[in-house]
C-alpha positions in Angstrom: -94.8 30.5 25.2 -92.5 33.4 25.1 -94.3 34.7 22.0 -97.4 35.2 24.1 -95.6 37.6 26.4 -95.8 41.2 25.3 -92.8 43.4 26.0 -92.8 47.1 25.5 -90.6 48.5 22.8 -88.2 49.9 25.3 -87.8 46.7 27.2 -87.4 44.7 24.0 -84.8 47.1 22.7 -82.8 47.0 25.9 -83.1 43.2 26.1 -81.7 42.9 22.5 -78.8 45.2 23.4 -78.1 43.1 26.5 -78.1 39.9 24.5 -75.7 41.3 22.0 -73.4 42.4 24.8 -73.5 38.9 26.4 -72.6 37.3 23.0 -69.7 39.7 22.5 -68.6 39.1 26.1 -68.7 35.3 25.5 -66.6 35.7 22.4 -64.0 37.9 24.1 -63.8 35.6 27.1 -63.2 32.6 24.7 -60.4 34.5 22.9 -58.8 35.3 26.2 -59.2 31.7 27.4 -57.7 30.1 24.2 -55.4 32.9 23.2 -56.7 32.8 19.7 -59.0 35.0 17.8 -59.7 32.3 15.2 -60.5 29.0 16.8 -62.3 27.3 14.0 -63.1 27.8 10.3 -66.3 29.5 11.3 -64.4 32.3 12.9 -62.3 33.1 9.7 -62.0 30.4 7.1 -59.2 32.0 5.2 -57.0 32.6 8.2 -57.9 29.3 9.9 -56.9 27.1 6.9 -53.8 29.2 6.0 -52.6 29.0 9.6 -53.2 25.3 9.7 -51.1 24.8 6.5 -48.3 26.9 7.9 -48.4 25.1 11.2 -48.4 21.7 9.5 -45.4 22.5 7.4 -43.6 23.8 10.5 -44.4 20.5 12.3 -43.1 18.5 9.4 -39.9 20.5 9.3 -39.5 20.0 13.1 -39.5 16.2 12.6 -36.8 16.6 10.0 -34.7 18.5 12.5 -34.3 15.3 14.6 -33.0 13.5 11.5 -30.6 16.3 10.8 -29.3 16.2 14.4 -28.7 12.5 14.2 -27.0 13.0 10.8 -24.7 15.6 12.3 -23.7 13.3 15.1 -23.1 10.5 12.6 -20.7 12.7 10.6 -19.1 13.8 13.8 -18.6 10.2 14.9 -17.0 9.4 11.6 -14.7 12.5 12.0 -13.8 11.3 15.4 -12.8 8.0 13.9 -10.8 9.7 11.2 -8.9 11.8 13.7 -8.0 8.7 15.7 -7.0 6.8 12.6 -4.9 9.7 11.4 -3.1 9.7 14.7 -2.5 5.9 14.4 -1.1 6.3 10.9 1.2 9.1 12.0 2.4 6.8 14.8 2.9 4.0 12.3 5.0 6.4 10.2 7.1 7.3 13.2 7.6 3.6 13.9 8.9 3.1 10.3 11.1 6.1 10.7 12.6 4.7 13.9 13.2 1.4 12.1 14.8 3.2 9.2 17.2 5.1 11.4 18.2 2.1 13.4 21.4 0.4 12.4 22.0 -2.0 15.3 22.8 -5.0 13.0 24.4 -8.0 14.7 27.9 -9.0 13.6 30.3 -11.8 14.2 34.0 -12.2 13.3 35.4 -15.5 12.2 39.0 -16.7 11.6 39.5 -18.7 8.4 41.1 -22.1 8.9 39.9 -24.8 6.4 40.2 -28.3 7.8 41.3 -29.7 4.4 41.2 -27.3 1.4 39.0 -28.6 -1.4 37.3 -26.9 -4.3 34.0 -28.0 -2.8 34.5 -26.1 0.4 31.7 -23.5 0.9 30.2 -21.3 3.5 26.4 -21.9 3.2 24.4 -18.8 4.1 20.7 -19.0 4.8 18.0 -17.4 6.9 17.9 -13.7 7.7 16.9 -11.9 4.6 18.6 -14.4 2.3 16.4 -16.3 -0.1 17.1 -20.0 0.0 20.7 -20.9 0.5 23.7 -19.1 -1.0 27.0 -20.8 -1.1 30.1 -18.7 -0.7 33.3 -20.4 -2.1 36.1 -20.8 0.5 38.7 -22.0 -2.0 40.3 -20.9 -5.3 41.2 -23.3 -8.0 42.4 -23.6 -11.6 39.9 -25.0 -14.1 41.0 -27.9 -16.3 38.9 -29.0 -19.3 39.9 -32.4 -20.8 38.7 -33.5 -24.3 36.1 -36.2 -24.4 38.2 -38.3 -26.9 41.9 -38.5 -27.8 43.4 -36.2 -30.4 44.1 -37.6 -33.9 46.4 -36.0 -36.5 44.4 -33.5 -38.6 44.6 -32.7 -42.3 44.3 -29.1 -43.5 45.6 -29.7 -47.1 43.1 -30.1 -49.9 45.4 -31.4 -52.7 47.7 -28.4 -52.4 44.9 -26.0 -51.6 44.5 -24.7 -48.1 42.1 -21.7 -48.3 38.9 -22.4 -46.5 40.0 -25.6 -44.9 39.4 -24.6 -41.3 38.3 -25.8 -37.8 36.4 -23.3 -35.7 35.5 -23.5 -32.0 35.1 -21.1 -29.0 36.7 -21.1 -25.6 35.4 -19.2 -22.5 37.5 -19.0 -19.3 36.1 -18.6 -15.8 32.7 -17.3 -16.9 34.2 -14.8 -19.4 33.1 -14.1 -22.9 33.4 -16.9 -25.5 36.5 -16.3 -27.7 36.4 -17.4 -31.3 39.3 -19.7 -32.5 39.8 -20.6 -36.2 42.6 -23.1 -37.1 43.7 -23.3 -40.7 46.8 -23.5 -42.9 48.4 -21.4 -45.6 51.0 -23.9 -46.9 52.1 -27.4 -46.4 54.4 -26.3 -43.5 52.5 -23.3 -42.0 49.5 -23.6 -39.6 47.5 -20.5 -38.7 45.4 -19.7 -35.7 43.1 -16.6 -35.7 41.5 -15.3 -32.4 38.3 -13.3 -32.6 38.9 -12.5 -36.3 42.2 -10.7 -35.5 45.6 -11.2 -37.0 46.5 -14.8 -37.6 49.3 -16.4 -35.7 51.6 -18.6 -37.9 53.1 -21.8 -36.5 55.5 -24.0 -38.4 54.5 -27.6 -38.8 56.1 -30.6 -40.6 53.2 -31.3 -42.8 49.8 -29.7 -42.8 48.4 -33.0 -44.0 49.1 -34.5 -40.6 49.1 -31.9 -37.9 50.2 -33.7 -34.7 48.8 -33.1 -31.2 52.1 -31.4 -30.2 51.9 -29.1 -33.2 48.3 -28.2 -32.5 49.1 -27.6 -28.8 52.0 -25.3 -29.8 50.0 -23.4 -32.4 47.1 -22.8 -29.9 49.3 -21.6 -27.1 51.2 -19.3 -29.4 47.9 -17.8 -30.7 46.4 -17.5 -27.2 49.4 -15.6 -26.0 49.7 -13.4 -29.1 46.0 -12.3 -29.2 45.2 -8.6 -28.7 43.5 -9.8 -25.5 45.4 -12.9 -24.5 43.4 -16.0 -23.6 44.7 -17.1 -20.2 44.7 -20.8 -21.0 47.5 -23.3 -21.5 46.9 -26.2 -23.8 48.7 -29.6 -23.4 48.3 -33.0 -25.1 49.6 -35.1 -27.9 48.4 -37.4 -30.7 46.6 -40.3 -29.2 45.9 -38.5 -25.9 43.3 -36.0 -24.8 43.8 -32.2 -25.3 43.8 -30.5 -21.9 42.9 -26.8 -21.6 44.1 -25.4 -18.2 43.1 -21.9 -17.0 46.2 -19.9 -16.0 44.3 -18.0 -13.3 43.0 -19.5 -10.1 39.5 -18.1 -9.2 36.8 -18.8 -6.8 36.1 -22.5 -7.2 32.5 -22.2 -8.4 33.5 -19.8 -11.1 36.5 -21.9 -12.3 35.7 -23.2 -15.7 37.0 -23.6 -19.2 34.2 -24.2 -21.7 35.0 -25.5 -25.3 32.2 -25.6 -27.9 31.9 -28.4 -30.4 34.3 -27.7 -33.3 32.9 -26.9 -36.7 34.9 -27.8 -39.9 34.8 -26.0 -43.2 36.2 -26.9 -46.6 36.3 -30.0 -48.8 35.8 -32.4 -45.9 39.3 -33.5 -45.0 39.2 -31.5 -41.7 37.5 -33.8 -39.3 36.1 -32.2 -36.0 36.1 -35.5 -34.3 39.9 -35.6 -34.5 40.1 -32.6 -32.3 38.5 -34.6 -29.4 35.7 -32.1 -28.4 32.7 -33.5 -30.2 31.4 -33.7 -26.6 31.9 -31.1 -23.9 34.7 -33.0 -22.2 35.5 -33.2 -18.5 35.9 -30.3 -16.1 38.2 -30.8 -13.1 39.9 -28.3 -10.8 43.4 -28.2 -9.5 45.7 -26.2 -7.2 43.0 -25.7 -4.5 43.9 -23.0 -2.1 42.0 -21.3 0.7 40.8 -17.8 -0.1 42.1 -14.9 1.9 39.9 -12.9 4.1 40.0 -10.0 1.6 39.0 -12.3 -1.2 36.1 -13.6 0.9 35.0 -10.1 1.7 35.0 -9.2 -2.0 33.2 -12.4 -2.9 30.4 -11.9 -0.3 29.9 -8.2 -1.0 29.8 -8.8 -4.8 27.3 -11.6 -4.6 24.0 -10.2 -5.9 22.0 -12.7 -3.8 23.6 -11.3 -0.7 23.6 -7.6 -1.5 21.6 -5.6 1.1 21.2 -8.8 3.2 24.7 -9.7 4.3 27.8 -7.5 4.5 31.4 -8.6 5.0 34.5 -6.8 6.2 38.1 -7.6 7.2 38.2 -7.3 11.0 41.9 -7.4 11.8 42.5 -10.5 9.7 39.1 -12.1 10.6 36.1 -12.3 8.4 33.3 -10.1 9.9 29.8 -11.1 8.9 27.1 -8.5 9.4 23.5 -9.7 9.3 21.3 -7.0 7.7 18.1 -8.6 8.9 15.7 -8.9 11.8 15.9 -12.7 11.7 18.8 -14.9 12.6 21.3 -15.7 9.8 22.5 -19.3 9.6 26.1 -20.2 8.5 27.0 -23.8 7.7 30.8 -24.2 7.5 31.6 -22.2 10.6 31.7 -23.1 14.3 30.1 -21.3 17.3 33.7 -20.8 18.4 34.2 -18.4 15.5 36.2 -20.5 13.0 35.3 -21.0 9.3 36.4 -24.5 8.4 34.2 -25.4 5.5 32.9 -28.5 7.2 29.2 -29.5 7.6 27.1 -30.9 10.4 25.6 -29.5 13.5 29.0 -28.8 15.1 29.9 -26.7 12.1 26.7 -24.6 12.0 26.3 -21.3 13.8 24.1 -18.2 13.6 24.4 -14.4 13.5 21.5 -12.8 15.4 19.0 -10.5 13.9 18.3 -6.9 14.7 16.0 -7.0 17.8 15.2 -3.3 17.7 13.6 -3.5 14.3 12.0 -6.9 15.1 10.2 -5.3 18.1 9.1 -2.4 15.9 7.4 -4.9 13.5 5.2 -6.0 16.4 4.5 -2.4 17.3 3.6 -1.5 13.7 1.2 -4.5 13.3 -0.5 -3.8 16.6 -1.2 -0.2 15.4 -2.4 -1.6 12.1 -4.9 -3.8 13.9 -6.2 -0.9 16.0 -6.7 1.1 12.8 -9.4 -1.3 11.6 -11.0 -1.4 15.1 -11.2 2.4 15.2 -13.0 2.4 11.9 -15.4 -0.4 13.2 -16.2 1.6 16.3 -17.0 4.9 14.6 -20.8 4.2 14.1 -23.7 6.3 15.4 -27.2 5.1 15.5 -26.3 2.1 13.4 -24.7 4.1 10.6 -20.9 3.8 10.1 -19.6 6.1 7.4 -16.1 4.6 7.8 -17.4 1.2 6.8 -19.0 2.4 3.6 -22.5 3.0 4.9 -24.6 5.8 3.2 -26.3 8.5 5.3 -29.2 10.1 3.5 -30.7 13.3 5.1 -34.0 14.9 3.8 -34.1 18.6 4.0 -37.8 19.4 3.2 -41.2 18.0 3.8 -41.8 17.0 0.2 -38.5 15.0 -0.2 -37.2 17.1 -3.1 -34.1 18.3 -1.2 -31.7 15.9 0.3 -28.0 14.9 0.7 -26.4 11.5 0.7 -23.1 11.3 2.7 -20.8 8.4 1.9 -17.0 7.8 2.1 -14.9 8.5 -1.0 -14.2 4.8 -1.3 -17.2 2.5 -1.5 -15.5 0.2 1.1 -15.0 3.0 3.6 -11.7 3.4 5.5 -9.6 0.4 6.4 -6.1 -0.9 6.1 -6.8 -2.4 2.7 -8.3 0.8 1.3 -5.4 2.8 2.7 -2.9 0.3 1.3 -1.4 -0.5 4.7 -0.4 -4.1 4.7 1.1 -6.1 7.6 4.8 -5.6 8.2 7.1 -8.5 7.8 10.7 -9.2 8.7 12.0 -9.0 5.2 10.5 -5.5 4.9 12.1 -4.2 8.1 15.4 -5.7 7.1 15.6 -3.5 4.0 15.9 0.3 4.1 14.6 0.5 0.6 11.5 -1.3 1.5 11.0 1.0 4.6 11.3 4.0 2.3 8.6 2.5 0.1 6.5 2.0 3.2 7.0 5.6 4.3 5.8 6.7 0.9 2.7 4.5 1.2 1.9 5.9 4.7 2.2 9.4 3.4 -0.3 8.6 0.7 -2.6 7.1 3.3 -2.4 10.3 5.4 -3.3 12.3 2.2 -6.3 10.0 1.7 -7.4 10.5 5.3 -7.1 14.3 5.1 -9.1 14.3 1.8 -11.8 12.2 3.4 -11.9 14.4 6.5 -12.2 17.4 4.3 -15.1 15.8 2.4 -16.9 14.9 5.7 -16.2 18.4 7.0 -17.9 19.9 3.9 -20.9 17.6 4.3 -21.1 18.5 8.0 -21.1 22.2 7.1 -23.9 21.7 4.6 -26.1 19.8 7.1 -25.4 22.3 9.9 -26.2 25.2 7.6 -29.4 23.5 6.6 -30.3 22.8 10.2 -30.0 26.5 11.1 -32.0 27.3 8.0 -34.7 24.9 8.9 -34.9 26.3 12.4 -35.3 29.8 11.0 -38.0 28.5 8.6 -39.9 26.8 11.4 -39.9 30.0 13.4 -41.1 32.0 10.4 -43.9 29.5 9.7 -45.0 29.4 13.3 -44.9 33.2 13.5 -46.9 33.5 10.3 -49.4 30.9 11.6 -49.8 32.6 14.9 -50.2 36.0 13.4 -53.3 34.8 11.5 -55.1 33.2 14.5 -53.7 34.5 17.8 -55.6 37.1 19.7 -54.2 40.3 21.1 -54.6 39.8 24.9 -54.3 43.5 25.7 -57.0 44.3 23.1 -59.3 41.5 24.2 -58.9 42.5 27.9 -59.9 46.1 27.1 -62.8 44.7 25.1 -63.8 42.6 28.0 -63.8 45.5 30.4 -65.8 47.6 28.0 -68.3 44.8 27.4 -68.6 44.3 31.2 -69.4 48.0 31.6 -71.8 47.9 28.7 -73.5 44.8 30.2 -74.0 46.6 33.5 -75.4 49.7 31.7 -77.7 47.5 29.6 -78.9 45.8 32.7 -79.6 49.2 34.3 -81.4 50.4 31.2 -83.5 47.3 31.1 -84.4 47.8 34.7 -85.5 51.4 34.0 -87.5 50.3 31.1 -89.2 47.7 33.2 -90.0 50.3 35.9 -91.7 52.5 33.3 -93.9 49.6 32.4 -94.7 49.2 36.1 -96.1 52.7 36.4 -99.6 51.5 35.5 -99.8 49.6 38.8 -100.1 52.8 40.7 -103.6 53.3 39.3 -104.8 50.4 41.4 
């Protein structure tokens, strides 16, 4: 229908200008309303799609920032746990140091008055740091070894030849070294005894074909006394009676012993070992039982390897002072609660020396701290991830998953008392200064491990924080680049709007004037 309407050239030209102005005005108003100069691909395909890509990447990176923030908090939680654990270990070390410096060992002094002296009297020590029961002899005695069979006259003469016709055995006294004894003859009337291969001792006999018990006893005693290192044994006996070897020195009853080995004969066969009487070990008895002095008991206890570092003895004005080097009570059987060592047994003759209560209380304190150490590690999680329990924290740094970091503890099992080598404390450990020194070394190693782990987490935290700042900067750059491509300049667009509004008014006026020119023909009517 509009095609049937005829417009003058002036009106049509002004109408076209007004339409163009209206279109530009609409575009400018849209830019001002949206703030963008490119609102769709139709406006500027290149800028629109480039901007969209940059904005999408910025959005993807923004999502990763949340993961990084959680990761930072997870590492900080682990670091908080490490700090608390480090403090706990240092406190444990201080506890061990306190125990190491404490010397409040309990002691008790006892008078020594054996009810009836016997070589079986002992003070039985158990408990405390002592393993099993250790018997301390209360009496000294002389050891006596009696041959298993009677002595029979011995023949050392092989038809006028004496060389090589020997009897060899060893004798050991009170736990000492075995001494070699070789008995032989050099003539029909001369018996020889050689000790440890030294110079032979000669002893006159009536007939080396029939060496009597008395002659054998005399020869052995002479040789024992004449040896470079004398053998402290006296031999008695006679033909038809046992040979008796008696130690000259009384010693602690459990050590008192004379050991004779089975004799060995050499030669043509006329020397018979059985005649000597020791084809078997013989019988050991003890004589001259006498109570040990306090000084002897002190020496015996302090020299006992099974009591070293566990029990200490001293002479307290004539009394035996027993010091319990343990946190647990030491039990003594053979002593009364009234402070008398009598060697008897039974409940009435059993007493105790208390343990070190200071160190015992420190054991409880140490183990409580140890328990808290594991609980601190258990409670150091964030958002379900606990680096101190061996969990792995993986953080992705870019939108295409080609850059990431996995944070995990240096030990696959995390941080706990087992990994740090901190076992539970026991009474035996706190009773020994050597064991406490070993524990101090172990705690120092644990602290070194904790510091190394803290350093590792700190390095990881620095990496993540640096990456977080980098990502924020990248997001800002991407958003800025995206906005630069599509955002409108509001000042410019406002100026354009004002200009277009003015142009629109002018175009409307021009159109009105053109219409008035066309109306001039009406005046002819």
